[in-house]
PABA-803863 format. One line per field, with one value per residue (C-alpha): residue number from 1; x, z, y. Coordinates in steps of 0.25 Angstrom, whole numbers, plus 5000, padded with zeros to 4 digits. Layout:
i [NUM ...]
xx [X ...]
zz [Z ...]
yy [Y ...]
This chain:
i [1 2 3 4 5 6 7 8 9 10 11 12 13 14 15 16 17 18 19 20 21 22 23 24 25 26 27 28 29 30 31 32 33 34 35 36 37 38 39 40 41 42 43 44 45 46 47 48 49 50 51 52 53 54 55 56 57 58 59 60 61 62 63 64 65 66 67 68 69 70 71 72 73 74 75 76 77 78 79 80 81 82 83 84 85 86 87 88 89 90 91 92 93 94 95 96 97 98 99 100 101 102 103 104 105 106 107 108 109 110 111 112 113 114 115 116 117 118 119 120 121 122 123 124 125 126 127 128 129 130 131 132 133 134 135 136 137 138 139 140 141 142 143 144 145 146 147 148 149 150 151 152 153 154 155 156 157 158 159 160 161 162 163 164 165 166 167 168 169 170 171 172 173 174 175 176 177 178 179 180 181 182 183 184 185 186 187 188 189 190 191 192 193 194 195 196 197 198 199 200 201 202 203 204 205 206 207 208 209 210 211 212 213 214 215 216 217 218 219 220 221 222 223 224 225 226 227 228 229 230 231 232 233 234 235 236 237 238 239 240 241 242 243 244 245 246 247 248 249 250 251 252 253 254 255 256 257 258 259 260 261 262 263 264 265 266 267 268 269 270 271 272 273 274 275 276 277 278 279 280 281 282 283 284 285 286 287 288 289 290 291 292 293 294 295 296 297 298 299 300 301 302 303 304 305 306 307 308 309 310 311 312 313 314 315 316 317 318 319 320 321 322 323 324 325 326 327 328 329 330 331 332 333 334 335 336 337 338 339 340 341 342 343 344 345 346 347 348 349 350 351 352 353 354 355 356 357 358 359 360 361 362 363 364 365 366 367 368 369 370 371 372 373 374 375 376 377 378 379 380 381 382 383 384 385 386 387 388 389 390 391 392 393 394 395 396 397 398 399 400 401 402 403 404 405 406 407 408 409 410 411 412 413 414 415 416 417 418 419 420 421 422 423 424 425 426 427 428 429 430 431 432 433 434 435 436 437 438 439 440 441 442 443 444 445 446 447 448 449 450 451 452 453 454 455 456 457 458 459 460 461 462 463 464 465 466 467 468 469 470 471 472 473 474 475 476 477 478 479 480 481 482 483 484 485 486 487 488 489 490 491 492 493 494 495 496 497 498 499 500 501 502 503 504 505 506 507 508 509 510 511 512 513 514 515 516 517 518 519 520 521 522 523 524 525 526 527 528 529 530 531 532 533 534 535 536 537 538 539 540 541 542 543]
xx [4402 4390 4377 4363 4351 4340 4327 4325 4311 4304 4307 4310 4324 4333 4345 4346 4346 4357 4365 4363 4367 4379 4382 4383 4392 4383 4380 4367 4362 4348 4338 4331 4324 4318 4328 4339 4334 4340 4354 4352 4358 4353 4340 4334 4320 4319 4306 4299 4285 4272 4270 4261 4270 4283 4277 4271 4284 4291 4280 4279 4294 4292 4302 4293 4296 4311 4311 4303 4313 4325 4319 4315 4329 4335 4342 4343 4331 4329 4316 4315 4302 4293 4303 4298 4284 4285 4288 4275 4261 4256 4253 4241 4248 4244 4235 4235 4250 4255 4269 4278 4272 4285 4282 4267 4260 4255 4258 4248 4248 4253 4241 4242 4232 4242 4255 4261 4261 4271 4279 4292 4305 4314 4309 4313 4315 4315 4315 4309 4320 4330 4339 4339 4348 4354 4341 4343 4333 4340 4340 4329 4325 4319 4304 4295 4282 4267 4264 4270 4269 4263 4271 4263 4272 4276 4269 4281 4291 4282 4286 4301 4303 4311 4304 4308 4297 4295 4284 4276 4266 4259 4262 4273 4277 4288 4301 4309 4308 4319 4320 4331 4335 4325 4325 4314 4313 4302 4312 4322 4336 4343 4336 4339 4353 4363 4353 4347 4361 4363 4351 4355 4369 4364 4355 4365 4375 4365 4367 4352 4357 4344 4348 4340 4341 4343 4341 4328 4336 4324 4314 4322 4322 4312 4302 4295 4298 4310 4309 4314 4323 4325 4336 4332 4341 4336 4345 4346 4356 4363 4367 4380 4372 4376 4366 4366 4357 4350 4340 4331 4323 4308 4314 4324 4337 4346 4355 4351 4365 4377 4370 4358 4364 4357 4360 4370 4370 4378 4378 4365 4372 4382 4371 4362 4373 4376 4361 4360 4373 4366 4354 4344 4332 4330 4336 4328 4333 4324 4328 4324 4329 4323 4336 4327 4339 4343 4339 4331 4340 4352 4344 4354 4346 4347 4362 4360 4351 4360 4372 4364 4358 4372 4375 4362 4353 4341 4329 4331 4320 4321 4312 4311 4307 4299 4288 4284 4294 4301 4316 4325 4324 4309 4305 4294 4297 4287 4289 4289 4301 4309 4306 4311 4324 4325 4322 4333 4343 4341 4328 4318 4307 4304 4298 4288 4285 4278 4273 4265 4258 4254 4249 4241 4234 4230 4226 4216 4211 4208 4199 4210 4212 4225 4229 4242 4251 4257 4272 4267 4258 4268 4279 4271 4264 4277 4287 4276 4271 4283 4292 4285 4287 4279 4287 4277 4281 4269 4269 4259 4248 4242 4227 4218 4209 4207 4194 4203 4208 4204 4217 4221 4225 4231 4230 4244 4252 4261 4253 4255 4260 4246 4243 4236 4234 4230 4238 4238 4250 4251 4259 4270 4277 4290 4299 4289 4288 4274 4262 4250 4235 4237 4239 4248 4237 4231 4245 4249 4235 4236 4250 4247 4235 4245 4255 4265 4271 4277 4276 4289 4282 4290 4286 4290 4287 4297 4308 4321 4316 4323 4311 4305 4294 4280 4272 4259 4262 4267 4254 4245 4252 4253 4238 4235 4243 4247 4260 4273 4277 4291 4292 4301 4305 4309 4319 4330 4335 4333 4322 4313 4313 4310 4298 4292 4293 4287 4276 4271 4269 4279 4285 4299 4306 4316 4327 4336 4343 4346 4354 4360 4366 4372 4364 4359 4362 4351 4358 4356 4341 4339 4347 4338 4326 4331 4334 4320 4315 4311 4315 4325 4334 4348 4359 4367 4381 4386 4380]
zz [4879 4882 4874 4879 4869 4869 4861 4852 4851 4855 4870 4875 4879 4876 4875 4890 4891 4881 4889 4902 4896 4890 4904 4910 4900 4889 4875 4868 4856 4850 4847 4835 4830 4837 4831 4838 4852 4851 4851 4864 4876 4885 4881 4886 4883 4886 4886 4888 4885 4883 4885 4873 4864 4868 4868 4854 4849 4854 4849 4835 4833 4837 4849 4859 4856 4855 4869 4875 4869 4874 4888 4888 4884 4897 4891 4899 4897 4903 4901 4905 4908 4896 4895 4909 4905 4892 4900 4908 4902 4898 4903 4906 4897 4885 4889 4874 4873 4880 4886 4886 4898 4903 4917 4922 4925 4918 4920 4926 4926 4938 4946 4944 4954 4965 4957 4944 4932 4925 4936 4934 4942 4951 4959 4965 4959 4972 4973 4985 4989 4977 4970 4955 4943 4951 4957 4970 4981 4983 4968 4960 4946 4935 4931 4921 4918 4920 4920 4930 4934 4948 4958 4965 4975 4971 4957 4949 4959 4958 4943 4947 4944 4953 4955 4958 4962 4963 4970 4964 4975 4980 4967 4967 4953 4946 4944 4939 4936 4935 4932 4926 4913 4914 4921 4918 4924 4924 4928 4918 4922 4912 4918 4932 4934 4940 4947 4933 4927 4938 4933 4919 4922 4931 4920 4909 4918 4922 4936 4941 4956 4961 4975 4988 4995 5010 5021 5016 5006 4996 5007 5011 4997 4995 4984 4975 4966 4970 4968 4954 4952 4938 4932 4920 4910 4900 4888 4876 4867 4871 4862 4858 4854 4866 4873 4888 4900 4904 4914 4913 4922 4917 4905 4901 4900 4896 4906 4911 4909 4900 4887 4890 4886 4888 4902 4901 4913 4907 4897 4897 4897 4908 4917 4915 4919 4931 4936 4933 4942 4953 4953 4944 4942 4928 4918 4909 4897 4892 4878 4878 4864 4851 4843 4831 4822 4825 4818 4828 4828 4832 4844 4854 4865 4859 4861 4875 4879 4872 4880 4893 4893 4892 4907 4913 4917 4922 4913 4903 4898 4886 4883 4871 4857 4859 4848 4834 4825 4812 4810 4803 4790 4790 4796 4806 4819 4830 4845 4847 4837 4845 4858 4853 4849 4863 4869 4860 4865 4880 4884 4893 4892 4883 4888 4880 4883 4875 4865 4877 4879 4865 4864 4877 4871 4859 4868 4875 4862 4857 4869 4876 4865 4862 4848 4850 4843 4854 4857 4871 4865 4854 4864 4876 4867 4863 4875 4886 4894 4903 4892 4890 4899 4897 4902 4907 4908 4915 4922 4932 4927 4939 4940 4950 4951 4944 4937 4928 4920 4914 4918 4930 4941 4955 4968 4970 4983 4974 4970 4956 4954 4957 4969 4961 4968 4956 4944 4933 4925 4911 4901 4893 4880 4873 4886 4894 4883 4879 4889 4884 4889 4896 4911 4916 4921 4907 4901 4910 4909 4894 4892 4902 4893 4881 4888 4895 4907 4915 4917 4918 4926 4924 4929 4922 4935 4943 4933 4937 4950 4959 4968 4968 4960 4958 4967 4963 4948 4952 4960 4949 4938 4947 4950 4936 4930 4934 4927 4934 4936 4936 4944 4937 4938 4951 4958 4965 4976 4981 4991 4979 4975 4989 4989 4975 4979 4993 4990 4976 4969 4958 4952 4950 4951 4941 4943 4933 4936 4951 4945 4933 4941 4951 4963 4967 4962 4959 4970 4980 4976 4978 4991 4996 4992 4999 5012 5012 5011 4997 4989 4978 4969 4973 4962 4960 4954 4954 4945]
yy [5561 5551 5553 5555 5555 5565 5563 5575 5581 5594 5593 5607 5611 5599 5608 5609 5594 5593 5603 5595 5582 5588 5594 5581 5575 5569 5572 5572 5565 5567 5557 5562 5549 5537 5528 5536 5533 5519 5524 5532 5527 5537 5544 5557 5562 5577 5584 5597 5601 5595 5580 5577 5586 5579 5565 5567 5572 5560 5550 5556 5555 5540 5541 5534 5520 5523 5530 5518 5508 5516 5516 5501 5498 5503 5514 5527 5537 5550 5559 5573 5581 5576 5565 5560 5562 5554 5541 5542 5538 5551 5566 5574 5585 5577 5564 5560 5558 5545 5544 5532 5526 5521 5527 5525 5538 5551 5566 5575 5590 5598 5604 5619 5623 5627 5628 5632 5623 5619 5615 5622 5623 5615 5603 5590 5576 5568 5553 5546 5537 5536 5545 5544 5550 5561 5567 5574 5578 5591 5595 5602 5599 5608 5604 5610 5603 5603 5588 5579 5564 5564 5556 5545 5538 5524 5524 5525 5519 5506 5506 5506 5521 5530 5543 5558 5568 5582 5590 5602 5607 5595 5587 5577 5573 5565 5572 5560 5545 5535 5520 5512 5519 5530 5543 5554 5568 5577 5588 5594 5589 5598 5610 5606 5611 5602 5593 5590 5588 5578 5570 5570 5565 5554 5549 5550 5542 5532 5536 5533 5532 5526 5526 5527 5540 5540 5549 5556 5564 5566 5569 5581 5587 5599 5596 5606 5618 5627 5642 5645 5657 5661 5670 5678 5684 5695 5693 5703 5709 5722 5733 5726 5714 5705 5696 5700 5698 5711 5716 5728 5737 5736 5729 5740 5733 5745 5752 5765 5770 5765 5770 5761 5748 5735 5730 5719 5709 5697 5686 5677 5663 5666 5673 5661 5651 5660 5660 5645 5643 5652 5642 5649 5639 5645 5655 5664 5671 5682 5687 5702 5705 5699 5695 5698 5698 5684 5671 5663 5652 5661 5668 5672 5667 5653 5653 5658 5647 5637 5641 5643 5630 5623 5627 5631 5619 5626 5631 5642 5651 5660 5671 5681 5679 5666 5669 5667 5674 5675 5672 5681 5673 5674 5661 5661 5654 5650 5653 5638 5637 5648 5642 5629 5635 5641 5627 5620 5631 5628 5635 5628 5639 5650 5663 5671 5686 5696 5686 5679 5693 5694 5679 5682 5694 5685 5674 5683 5690 5676 5673 5665 5655 5648 5647 5639 5649 5657 5655 5650 5639 5635 5633 5627 5617 5611 5613 5614 5626 5625 5630 5643 5655 5668 5680 5691 5706 5713 5727 5733 5742 5750 5753 5760 5748 5734 5739 5748 5736 5722 5717 5708 5717 5716 5724 5728 5732 5741 5753 5759 5774 5780 5771 5760 5747 5738 5734 5724 5718 5722 5713 5718 5714 5718 5718 5726 5737 5735 5733 5725 5725 5711 5708 5698 5688 5688 5685 5674 5667 5668 5662 5651 5647 5647 5638 5646 5638 5649 5664 5673 5685 5698 5711 5724 5732 5724 5721 5727 5732 5722 5724 5710 5702 5707 5698 5704 5701 5687 5683 5688 5680 5667 5668 5668 5656 5642 5642 5646 5660 5666 5679 5689 5704 5711 5701 5709 5700 5686 5690 5694 5679 5674 5684 5680 5666 5668 5678 5673 5660 5662 5650 5656 5669 5676 5685 5693 5706 5703 5691 5698 5709 5700 5705 5691 5677 5667 5658 5670 5670 5655 5655 5666 5658 5645 5653 5658 5643 5643 5631 5633 5625 5624 5625 5612 5614 5599 5588]
């Protein structure tokens, strides 16, 4: 099979990119020295994370002159995410580190006064009058970034570039840029399903197709983020030692009958593929067992990620065990090293739960001072805050009046057992088994300060009830942070997804049991949302 060359540096999840390239009929060869760049016919520069960190990594390894020479020679070059940003002059993310300057312009941070930042989800890549490298106005592509190149009409076009744009709120920004041998995308084609595979295939085949679009096709396309529907799989070992997808009621995953066996709802890899084919926008794996007896290099979740990422081309999140630890041979291993293993196996984000609560407690005990040693800080400093999700497990504590507690309270429409009309949400650890003296507002503010890029907001009171999401909890958390929030716990039917998107400002919504039990499919949820006028990504099956 024909080859494509990838630059090997700390760039987040490159495993998915390799899988996507192989899916469209090419093999990958790694570039590991500047001298190797000269042998590359087609070169791809992937990138996830902090602009300054990535550019410093590339520069310190002396790759920049070789990359510039490759581009100037006219050989095909593709940059993804930070790979796009690298071609510009610089970024506000780290003003001290220059870009290659091949494209004039600089990156600015998204305005977070009226929307969540990072910008995470499925958005457009629309051109004004041309079609390029398989991009389609009807398709949506997966973005995850906090810094963007603002689109100013005519600015890049006057330099000879063809530009595709997306819109987030009132801000229009660059989604992709192409000219001659160069294609760079802010979105991740390897995580954009069939639409993204089409772009990769077009680039590798040299099929730029810069053709004029007629009949106003682009103008008819809807711009902006779609409503993200996420399928979540709780994975653990059952009593026979098999990895299974399970689901609990208030986190109890054992059957009430049949000897109290662990509830077995299916095999993780097969179910993830099924949800992808139903149109899930993301898949989340939560490892709810410790696997303490395994060497870290052989963790079962690593194999699940490797196998899943071979056929599931949407973002994958993994949670469980992302902490500083000691391997079975006594070697100390950092949270960053564990996260790196997951990223190399196919994960795009890691989810941190109990350790985030403990880190937040230390943060407040230390006078809100950051020490740089928490798992959140370690990982976000290298891979960017968009790679770190904090999974929050709060539960209601009812009180007679707010003055009874120091915690952040709400007035609730759902009175407590003794008629209480006020409550606060206490954070828990260890799968909900231990309650801490910290409320959910304190926690989410602390982890945002540490560098978390997204909140997975569970609710112990709602878990397993199929009664819908806790809007009051979602509203309280959304008003406390500017990073995206994923609503979780309580979904029982498609109408619950419509309600949470219509009645709260949640950025995404997650379902589990209703999908696992076969009561509803992801496609049914998205069809329902579309019928109610909400914008969703349509699943594409053909490249």
